[in-house]
C-alpha positions in Angstrom: -34.6 14.8 29.0 -36.4 14.2 25.8 -34.6 12.5 23.1 -35.2 11.4 19.5 -36.3 7.8 19.2 -35.6 5.2 16.5 -38.6 2.8 16.8 -37.7 -0.4 15.0 -40.4 -3.2 14.5 -38.6 -6.7 14.8 -41.4 -8.8 16.0 -40.8 -12.5 15.0 -44.0 -14.3 13.9 -43.2 -17.9 14.1 -45.8 -18.8 11.6 -44.1 -16.7 9.0 -40.5 -17.9 9.7 -40.1 -19.8 6.5 -41.3 -16.9 4.4 -39.0 -14.5 6.0 -35.9 -16.6 6.5 -36.4 -17.2 10.2 -35.9 -13.4 10.8 -32.1 -13.8 11.1 -31.7 -10.6 9.1 -33.0 -8.6 12.1 -29.7 -8.9 13.7 -27.8 -7.1 11.0 -30.4 -4.2 11.0 -30.4 -3.9 14.8 -26.5 -3.7 15.0 -26.3 -0.7 12.6 -29.2 1.2 14.2 -27.9 0.6 17.8 -24.5 2.0 16.8 -25.9 4.9 14.9 -28.2 5.9 17.9 -25.4 5.7 20.3 -23.3 8.0 18.2 -26.1 10.6 17.7 -27.5 10.4 21.3 -30.8 8.8 20.3 -33.0 6.2 22.0 -33.1 2.8 20.1 -36.4 1.1 20.9 -36.7 -2.4 19.7 -40.4 -3.4 19.2 -39.9 -7.1 19.5 -43.2 -8.2 21.3 -46.5 -7.7 19.7 -48.9 -5.2 21.3 -51.8 -7.2 20.3 -51.2 -10.9 20.5 -53.2 -11.9 17.6 -50.7 -11.1 14.9 -52.7 -12.8 12.1 -55.6 -10.3 12.6 -53.6 -7.4 13.8 -50.5 -7.5 11.5 -47.2 -6.1 12.9 -47.0 -3.5 10.1 -50.3 -2.1 11.4 -49.3 -2.4 15.0 -46.1 -0.3 14.7 -48.1 2.6 13.0 -51.1 2.8 15.1 -49.9 1.8 18.5 -46.5 3.5 18.5 -47.4 6.2 21.2 -49.0 3.6 23.4 -46.0 1.4 23.2 -43.5 4.1 24.1 -45.7 5.5 27.0 -46.0 1.9 28.3 -42.2 1.7 28.4 -41.8 5.2 29.8 -40.0 6.4 26.8 -39.8 10.3 26.9 -39.5 11.3 23.2 -38.9 14.3 21.2 -39.2 13.0 17.5 -39.9 9.4 16.7 -38.8 7.5 13.5 -40.9 4.4 12.7 -38.5 2.0 10.9 -38.9 -1.1 8.9 -36.8 -4.1 10.0 -35.3 -4.5 6.6 -33.3 -1.2 7.0 -29.6 -1.0 7.7 -28.0 2.5 8.3 -24.6 3.5 7.2 -22.2 4.2 10.0 -21.5 7.7 9.1 -25.0 8.7 8.2 -25.9 12.2 9.3 -28.5 12.9 11.9 -31.7 13.1 9.7 -33.7 14.3 12.8 -32.0 17.6 12.3 -33.4 17.9 8.8 -37.2 17.6 9.6 -38.0 21.0 11.2 -40.2 18.9 13.4 -42.5 18.4 10.5 -44.1 15.0 9.4 -41.1 13.7 7.4 -41.0 10.7 5.0 -39.3 9.6 1.7 -41.1 9.2 -1.6 -41.7 5.7 -2.8 -41.7 5.3 -6.6 -39.6 2.2 -7.0 -42.4 -0.1 -8.2 -45.0 2.1 -9.8 -47.2 -0.8 -11.0 -47.4 -2.1 -7.5 -48.1 1.3 -6.0 -50.8 2.1 -8.6 -52.6 -1.3 -8.1 -52.5 -0.8 -4.3 -54.0 2.8 -4.6 -56.8 1.5 -6.7 -57.4 -1.6 -4.5 -58.1 0.8 -1.5 -59.9 3.6 -3.5 -63.4 2.3 -2.8 -62.8 2.0 0.8 -61.9 5.6 0.9 -65.0 6.7 -1.0 -63.2 7.3 -4.4 -60.7 9.9 -3.0 -58.6 11.2 -5.8 -55.2 10.2 -4.6 -52.0 12.2 -5.8 -49.6 9.4 -6.6 -46.7 11.8 -6.8 -46.9 12.3 -3.0 -46.9 8.5 -2.2 -44.4 7.7 0.5 -42.9 4.6 2.1 -44.2 3.8 5.6 -40.9 2.1 6.5 -39.2 5.4 7.3 -41.6 7.9 8.9 -40.5 10.7 11.3 -43.1 12.6 13.5 -43.5 14.0 16.9 -46.1 14.8 19.6 -47.9 17.4 17.5 -48.9 14.6 15.0 -50.4 12.4 17.8 -54.0 13.5 16.9 -53.4 12.3 13.3 -52.1 8.8 14.4 -54.9 8.6 17.1 -57.5 9.1 14.3 -55.7 6.6 12.0 -55.8 4.1 14.8 -59.5 4.6 15.3 -60.0 4.1 11.6 -58.0 0.9 11.7 -59.7 -0.6 14.8 -63.2 0.3 13.5 -62.4 -1.5 10.2 -59.8 -4.0 11.1 -61.5 -7.0 9.4 -62.1 -5.1 6.2 -58.4 -3.9 6.2 -57.3 -7.5 6.7 -59.3 -8.5 3.6 -58.0 -5.7 1.6 -54.5 -6.6 2.6 -54.9 -10.1 1.3 -56.5 -8.7 -1.9 -53.9 -6.0 -2.7 -50.8 -7.3 -1.0 -50.5 -4.0 0.8 -51.0 -3.6 4.6 -50.8 -0.2 6.3 -48.7 1.7 3.8 -51.3 2.6 1.2 -54.0 3.4 3.8 -51.6 5.6 5.8 -50.8 7.5 2.6 -54.6 7.9 1.9 -55.2 9.2 5.4 -52.3 11.6 5.1 -53.7 13.2 2.1 -57.4 13.1 3.3 -56.3 14.8 6.6 -54.3 17.5 4.5 -51.0 16.7 6.6 -48.1 19.0 6.0 -45.4 16.6 4.7 -41.6 17.1 4.3 -39.7 14.8 1.9 -36.2 13.7 2.4 -34.1 12.3 -0.4 -35.3 8.8 -1.0 -32.0 7.8 -2.6 -30.1 8.9 0.5 -32.4 8.1 3.4 -34.3 5.0 2.2 -32.6 3.3 -0.8 -34.6 0.2 -1.7 -35.0 -2.1 -4.8 -31.2 -2.3 -4.9 -31.2 -4.8 -7.9 -33.5 -2.6 -9.8 -31.3 0.5 -9.3 -28.3 -1.6 -10.4 -26.3 -0.2 -7.4 -25.1 -3.5 -6.0 -22.0 -3.4 -8.1 -19.1 -0.9 -8.4 -17.4 0.9 -11.2 -15.7 -2.0 -13.0 -14.5 0.1 -15.7 -12.2 2.3 -13.5 -11.9 -0.5 -11.0 -10.3 1.8 -8.4 -12.7 1.0 -5.5 -14.7 -2.3 -5.3 -17.1 -0.8 -2.7 -20.7 -1.3 -4.0 -22.4 1.9 -5.0 -25.3 1.4 -2.5 -22.7 1.4 0.4 -20.7 4.4 -0.9 -23.6 6.8 -1.5 -27.0 6.2 0.2 -27.2 6.3 4.1 -30.2 4.0 4.6 -30.3 0.6 2.7 -33.7 -1.0 2.7 -33.4 -4.7 1.6 -36.8 -5.0 -0.1 -38.2 -5.3 -3.7 -36.7 -8.8 -4.4 -37.4 -12.5 -3.4 -37.4 -12.6 0.5 -35.3 -15.7 0.5 -32.4 -13.5 -0.8 -32.8 -10.9 2.0 -30.9 -12.5 4.9 -27.9 -13.7 2.6 -27.6 -10.2 1.0 -27.8 -8.5 4.4 -25.2 -10.9 6.0 -22.8 -10.1 3.1 -23.4 -6.5 3.5 -22.6 -6.6 7.2 -19.6 -8.7 6.6 -18.4 -6.1 4.2 -19.0 -3.1 6.5 -18.9 -4.3 10.1 -15.4 -3.0 10.8 -16.8 0.5 10.4 -19.2 0.2 13.4 -16.7 0.7 16.0 -16.4 2.9 19.0 -12.6 3.2 18.9 -11.9 6.8 18.2 -8.9 6.0 16.0 -10.7 3.5 14.0 -13.7 5.9 13.6 -11.3 8.7 12.3 -9.6 6.3 9.9 -12.9 5.0 8.6 -13.8 8.5 7.3 -11.2 8.5 4.5 -9.7 6.5 1.7 -6.4 4.5 1.9 -3.9 3.1 -0.5 -5.6 -0.3 -0.8 -8.6 1.3 -2.4 -7.4 4.7 -3.8 -3.9 4.6 -5.5 -3.1 8.3 -4.6 -3.8 8.0 -0.9 -1.5 7.1 1.9 -2.2 3.6 3.6 -4.3 3.2 6.7 -1.1 2.2 8.6 0.5 5.4 7.6 -2.3 7.4 8.9 -2.5 5.3 12.0 1.2 5.8 12.7 0.6 9.6 12.3 -2.0 9.5 14.9 0.2 7.6 17.3 3.3 9.7 16.7 1.3 13.0 17.1 -0.9 12.0 20.0 0.7 14.2 22.6 -1.5 17.1 23.5 1.2 19.6 22.8 0.7 19.0 19.0 -2.8 20.2 19.4 -1.4 23.6 19.7 0.8 23.4 16.6 0.3 24.0 13.0 0.9 21.8 10.1 1.4 22.4 6.3 0.5 19.8 3.7 2.3 20.3 0.5 0.4 18.2 -2.2 -2.7 17.4 -0.3 -4.4 15.5 -3.1 -8.1 14.8 -2.2 -7.7 15.3 1.6 -7.6 11.9 2.9 -4.5 12.6 5.1 -5.7 16.2 5.6 -8.7 15.0 7.4 -6.6 13.0 9.8 -4.1 15.9 10.4 -7.1 18.1 11.3 -7.7 16.0 14.4 -4.0 16.2 15.4 -3.2 19.8 15.0 -4.6 23.3 15.7 -4.4 24.4 12.0 -3.9 22.6 8.8 -2.7 24.5 5.7 -3.3 22.3 2.7 -2.2 23.1 -0.8 -2.5 21.3 -4.2 -2.1 22.4 -7.7 -5.3 20.4 -9.0 -8.6 22.5 -8.6 -10.7 19.3 -8.5 -8.6 17.9 -5.7 -9.1 21.1 -3.7 -12.8 20.8 -4.1 -13.0 17.1 -3.1 -10.7 18.0 -0.1 -13.0 20.7 1.1 -16.0 18.5 0.9 -14.1 15.8 2.8 -13.2 18.3 5.5 -16.4 20.2 5.6 -17.1 18.9 9.2 -14.0 20.5 10.6 -13.1 24.2 10.9 -9.4 24.2 11.1 -8.4 23.3 7.5 -7.4 26.1 5.1 -7.2 24.7 1.6 -5.8 26.6 -1.3 -4.7 26.1 -4.9 -0.9 26.3 -5.4 2.0 24.9 -7.5 4.5 24.2 -4.8 7.4 24.1 -7.3 6.8 27.3 -9.2 4.8 29.6 -6.9 6.2 31.9 -4.2 6.1 30.5 -0.6 4.2 32.9 1.6 3.2 30.4 4.3 2.8 31.3 7.9 5.2 29.7 10.4 4.3 26.0 11.0 5.7 23.3 13.2 5.2 20.3 10.9 5.3 19.8 7.1 4.0 17.0 5.2 6.0 17.1 1.9 4.2 15.2 -0.8 4.1 17.5 -3.8 6.7 16.9 -6.5 7.9 13.4 -7.0 10.9 14.2 -9.1 14.6 14.4 -8.4 16.1 16.8 -7.3 12.7 18.8 -6.8 11.9 16.7 -3.6 15.2 17.6 -2.1 14.7 21.3 -3.0 11.2 21.2 -1.4 12.8 19.7 1.8 15.5 22.4 1.8 12.9 25.1 1.4 11.0 23.8 4.4 14.1 23.9 6.4 15.0 27.5 5.3 11.3 28.8 5.6 10.3 27.3 8.9 11.9 27.2 12.4 13.0 23.6 13.0 10.0 21.8 11.5 9.1 18.2 11.8 9.0 16.6 8.3 6.6 13.9 7.2 7.7 12.3 4.0 5.8 9.8 1.9 6.6 7.1 -0.9 10.0 6.3 0.7 9.4 2.6 -0.2 7.9 3.2 -3.6 10.0 1.0 -6.1 8.6 2.8 -9.1 9.9 6.2 -8.0 13.4 6.2 -6.4 13.5 10.0 -6.9 11.8 10.5 -3.5 13.9 8.0 -1.6 17.1 9.4 -3.2 16.1 13.0 -2.4 15.5 12.1 1.3 18.7 10.1 1.6 20.6 13.0 0.1 19.3 15.3 2.9 20.1 12.8 5.6 23.7 12.4 4.3 24.0 16.2 4.3 23.0 16.2 7.9 20.1 18.5 7.2 17.5 16.0 8.5 17.5 12.8 10.5 15.0 10.1 10.5 13.1 9.9 13.8 10.7 7.1 13.0 9.7 5.0 9.9 6.0 4.9 9.4 3.3 3.2 7.2 3.3 -0.2 5.4 6.3 -2.3 5.3 8.2 -4.3 2.7 5.9 -6.4 0.6 2.7 -4.5 1.0 0.6 -4.7 -2.2 -0.8 -1.4 -3.2 -4.1 -0.8 -5.3 -1.8 -0.1 -8.3 -0.4 -3.6 -8.0 3.3 -2.8 -7.0 4.9 -3.9 -3.7 6.7 -1.8 -1.1 10.5 -2.3 -1.0 10.9 -0.3 2.3 8.7 1.5 4.8 6.1 3.7 3.2 7.3 6.9 4.8 9.4 8.5 7.4 9.2 11.3 9.9 12.2 13.5 10.1 13.5 16.1 12.5 15.5 19.1 11.5 19.1 18.4 12.0 19.8 18.0 15.8 16.5 18.9 17.0 16.7 19.0 20.8 14.2 17.6 23.4 13.2 20.3 25.8 13.5 19.1 29.4 12.1 20.9 32.5 14.3 19.8 35.4 12.4 20.5 38.8 14.2 20.4 42.0 12.7 21.0 45.5 13.6 20.5 49.2 16.8 21.1 51.1 20.4 20.4 50.2 21.3 19.3 53.7 24.8 19.1 55.1 27.5 16.5 55.4 25.7 13.9 57.6 22.3 12.6 58.4 19.0 13.1 56.8 18.4 16.4 55.0 15.8 17.7 57.3 18.2 17.1 60.2 20.6 19.7 58.8 19.8 23.3 59.4 22.1 26.4 59.4 22.6 25.7 63.2 23.8 22.2 62.7 27.3 21.1 62.0 28.3 20.6 58.4 25.3 22.6 57.1 27.5 25.5 56.5 29.1 23.5 53.6 25.8 23.6 51.8 27.3 26.0 49.2 30.1 23.5 48.4 27.7 20.7 48.2 25.5 22.6 45.7 28.7 23.3 43.6 29.6 19.7 43.7 26.1 18.3 42.8 25.6 20.8 40.0 28.9 19.7 38.5 27.5 16.2 38.0 24.8 17.6 35.9 27.2 17.4 33.0 25.9 13.9 32.6 22.6 15.1 31.6 23.9 17.6 28.9 24.1 16.4 25.4 23.5 17.6 21.9 19.9 16.1 21.9 18.6 17.9 24.9 17.9 21.4 26.2 17.5 21.5 30.1 15.8 24.3 32.0 16.0 24.3 35.7 13.3 25.3 38.3 14.1 25.3 42.0 12.1 25.5 45.1 14.2 25.6 48.2 13.7 26.0 52.0 17.3 27.4 52.3 17.2 31.2 51.5 20.9 31.5 52.2 21.8 29.4 49.2 19.6 31.2 46.6 22.6 33.0 45.1 24.5 29.8 44.8 21.7 28.0 43.1 21.2 30.8 40.6 25.1 30.8 39.9 25.3 27.1 39.4 22.0 26.4 37.5 20.7 29.6 36.0 17.2 28.5 36.8 14.2 29.8 34.8 12.4 30.4 38.0 13.5 30.0 41.6 11.9 30.3 45.0 13.8 30.1 48.2 11.9 30.7 51.4 12.1 29.8 55.1 10.8 26.4 56.3 7.2 26.5 57.4 5.4 24.2 59.9 2.5 22.4 58.4 -0.8 22.0 60.1 -1.7 18.3 60.6 -4.9 16.5 59.9 -7.0 15.1 62.7 -5.2 11.6 62.6 -1.8 13.3 62.9 -2.9 16.0 65.6 -0.5 14.5 68.0 2.4 14.4 65.4 2.8 18.2 64.6 6.2 18.1 66.1 7.3 14.9 64.3 10.1 16.0 62.0 9.7 13.1 59.7 6.2 13.9 59.0 6.7 17.4 58.7 9.6 16.7 56.2 7.1 14.6 54.1 4.6 17.3 53.9 7.4 19.8 53.1 8.7 17.6 50.3 5.5 17.3 48.5 4.5 21.0 49.2 7.7 21.9 47.4 7.1 19.5 44.5 3.7 21.2 43.9 5.1 24.6 44.2 8.0 24.0 41.7 5.6 22.4 39.2 3.5 25.5 39.5 6.5 27.6 38.7 7.2 25.5 35.6 3.7 25.8 34.4 3.6 29.5 34.9 6.9 29.8 32.9 5.4 27.6 30.0 2.3 29.9 29.8 4.4 33.1 29.9 6.7 31.9 27.1 4.3 29.8 25.2 6.5 26.7 25.2 6.0 23.0 25.9 8.4 20.5 27.5 8.8 17.1 26.0 9.6 15.8 29.5 9.5 17.1 33.1 11.9 15.8 35.7 11.3 16.1 39.4 14.4 15.2 41.5 15.9 15.8 45.0 18.2 18.7 45.4 20.9 16.3 46.7 20.9 14.0 43.6 24.1 13.4 41.9 24.8 11.8 38.5 27.5 9.3 38.0 27.1 8.2 34.4 25.6 9.8 31.1 21.8 9.9 30.9 20.3 10.7 27.5 17.0 12.0 28.5 16.0 12.5 24.8 15.8 8.8 24.4 13.0 8.4 27.0 9.5 7.6 25.8 7.4 10.6 26.7 4.3 8.3 27.3 6.1 6.3 30.0 6.5 7.3 33.7 10.2 6.7 34.5 11.7 5.9 37.8 15.1 4.8 39.1 16.0 1.1 39.8 18.3 0.6 42.9 21.1 -1.7 41.7 21.8 -2.7 45.3 18.2 -3.4 46.1 16.9 -5.2 43.0 13.5 -6.1 44.5 12.8 -2.8 46.1 10.5 -1.2 43.5 6.9 -2.0 42.4 5.7 -4.4 41.2 7.9 -6.6 43.4 7.3 -4.4 46.3 4.8 -1.6 47.1 7.4 1.2 47.1 9.5 3.3 44.7 12.8 4.7 45.3 11.8 8.3 45.3 15.1 9.9 43.9 13.8 10.9 40.6 10.5 10.8 38.5 10.4 11.7 34.8 7.3 11.7 32.3 5.5 14.1 30.1 4.1 17.4 31.4 0.5 16.1 32.0 1.6 13.1 33.9 4.1 15.0 36.0 1.6 17.9 36.8 -1.0 15.4 38.1 1.7 13.4 40.0 3.3 16.6 41.7 -0.2 17.5 43.1 0.3 14.7 45.8 0.5 17.3 48.6 -3.3 18.0 48.1 -3.9 14.3 48.9 -1.6 13.7 51.8 -4.3 14.1 54.5 -6.5 11.5 52.7 -3.8 9.0 51.8 -2.2 9.0 55.4 -5.5 8.1 57.1 -5.6 4.8 58.9 -6.0 1.7 56.6 -5.1 3.8 53.6 -1.6 4.1 52.1 0.9 1.7 53.7 3.6 3.5 55.6 6.9 3.1 57.5 7.3 5.3 60.6 3.9 6.7 60.0 4.6 8.2 56.6 6.8 7.3 53.6 7.2 9.0 50.3 8.2 5.6 48.9 4.9 4.1 49.6 3.0 7.2 48.8 4.4 7.3 45.3 3.0 4.0 44.4 -0.3 4.7 46.0 -0.6 8.1 44.3 0.2 6.7 40.8 -2.3 3.9 41.2 -5.0 6.5 42.1 -4.2 8.5 39.0 -4.5 5.5 36.8 -0.8 5.7 35.7 0.5 2.6 37.7 0.7 -0.2 35.1 3.6 -2.3 33.9 2.9 -0.8 30.4 3.6 2.7 31.6 6.1 2.5 34.5 9.7 2.2 33.3 12.8 1.8 35.5 14.9 3.9 33.1 17.8 4.8 35.4 19.9 3.0 37.9 20.7 4.3 41.3 22.9 3.3 44.2 21.0 3.8 47.4 24.0 3.5 49.8 25.8 6.7 48.8 28.8 6.5 46.4 30.8 3.6 45.2 33.3 4.1 42.3 33.3 0.3 41.7 29.6 0.0 40.9 27.9 0.9 37.6 24.9 3.2 38.1 23.5 6.5 36.9 22.5 8.3 40.1 23.4 8.5 43.7 22.5 10.8 46.7 25.0 12.9 48.5 24.0 11.3 51.8 26.9 11.8 54.1 26.3 9.2 56.7 26.1 6.3 54.2 29.4 6.9 52.6 31.1 4.1 54.3 33.0 5.8 57.1 34.8 8.2 54.7 35.7 11.7 56.3 32.9 13.7 54.7 34.8 17.1 54.8 37.7 15.4 53.2 35.6 13.8 50.5 33.9 17.1 49.4 37.3 18.8 49.5 38.7 16.2 47.2 35.8 16.2 44.9 35.8 19.9 44.6 39.5 20.0 44.1 39.2 17.5 41.4 36.6 19.5 39.7 38.6 22.6 40.0 41.5 21.0 38.2 39.3 19.8 35.3 
């Protein structure tokens, strides 16, 4: 596939090293252009070896212009458009793709920085070109020239002109101080070449000293960034003593190198201003914390309102985190700057509004950034209006740690004391941070608050069989002793789910069972959002298990993960039907009981949570290659991927693949599958619950146990269930 090519001439002529500062400046130019090319899907071609060895006769400036097509073909570079670039040019990290501005024409930038030098050069070559009347207004710089295949004949004719007159051109170079640039200009006009001009200031800003743009606005002193870095896109370090080139380019690189990053968060943060350079902006840490807090994909479907958007620095960040951003501000100039800053995104709706005095006619949103009025009690009034107008919004609040305006902090604290909001997390810079205005933070810069007792939504997925009063669950069927007490067991197990219920969680149940006779009991005890109870099926076995089709243990493993996939599918269907998202998804066995309170709302949604067996402390990964498979909890995306394990069982159970016990084990498979998914790491796996894997022990502290009859220490199982149910009924 043809791509645009940046052709940079960086050939080191050792005989000229002293004159050009050992060419160390090449490195700074190269770094910027390599970065820009990668971001814009262009080929960066470094012309660093001469095409003609005699560089005294065939100067590199000439070689790059006349042999460019030959060099690219020699190196098998398939090109669309080509930019010939001078080695003294650095490009700004966020420069637009100028190839899109050419219309595939011969494209250049005018050069009028040193008119005396240009005039003398034109006069110096005039006799060679038979007195051609050159139009100086069309003179361009040969250090930034864009062209393509349709201009090849022009360059071939220019190459012939050069090679036929190379000695004379060399003498004229010595006489005028100009190499190929002026001859190329003459040839362009003589050949009546159609020329397109880009803005010189933007795309090839040279003679920086002469333009007085090496400094900044010292009168306002808001931002120390030099003008040439803030505004032009391509910086050409020419037009001054060459000994100053390398030090100035190094200083420039040291000032801007952090912008040349491939980290998506850093790239986003580099687009906007922060509190260390613009006093009315939030800090870089504040924005970074917003990105971290709202990184879950569920927020991509949500809408956010920004009250007091100022000049759009935080708005631009919010545009990457949410589906729609409604941004309002009372200053028309701010709105114009905001629109310009967000012109590359299409999900920002900016409007002029006085938040305090105008009527609120906002659509429903999920998140509100309150940063309009800074007066007391108006901030508290704005917070209350958000709570009244929107349905349980998340609130972002700025300037909490500003010592110069306690009104904001007092308003927020009032609402916290009233129980209207609660702080979920503190964000931004901490105590002691020095702002652009010269004051220091006395607390965290901002807070993210939830509406009162905002509950986390939990999807609790159960699958399998409840079993009976003894043995493995798959050994208990309606024909076996004890299985007829399944309804009693469901009633008891469901009663232990009281330990999951608290004011911070809202639990929805989804059930897939192989016991149709218990469906009505499941519905009565759990009120599931969706349930499917079907008769047990026999699974076809892969080739390596073809002799094991009757193996009950292997059938049960396939059955378990088939059910897990099915119940997850039911959950996803419910989410789509009702346009909701779950903070966490739990997958647990049907026979799992709870022994102590578990606050699911405290679980980190970016982690993958498993249970830790208190009686087998070295059982779980990473100390072993197994997990106790009682319960797994994580965000929807992780759990959806994990619960597709059924689709991989044939592969995982092949010889020399996943370790196993008695041919197949969910304990080993869980570790194997999580590793395949890229989830298995000590940073992600969290043993967030304790479990007792030997049944039930009143004297041991743990969260979870299984109602596994045969492991209950010889207690009469019928009597135990009766006692437990009687105790429950009394309560």
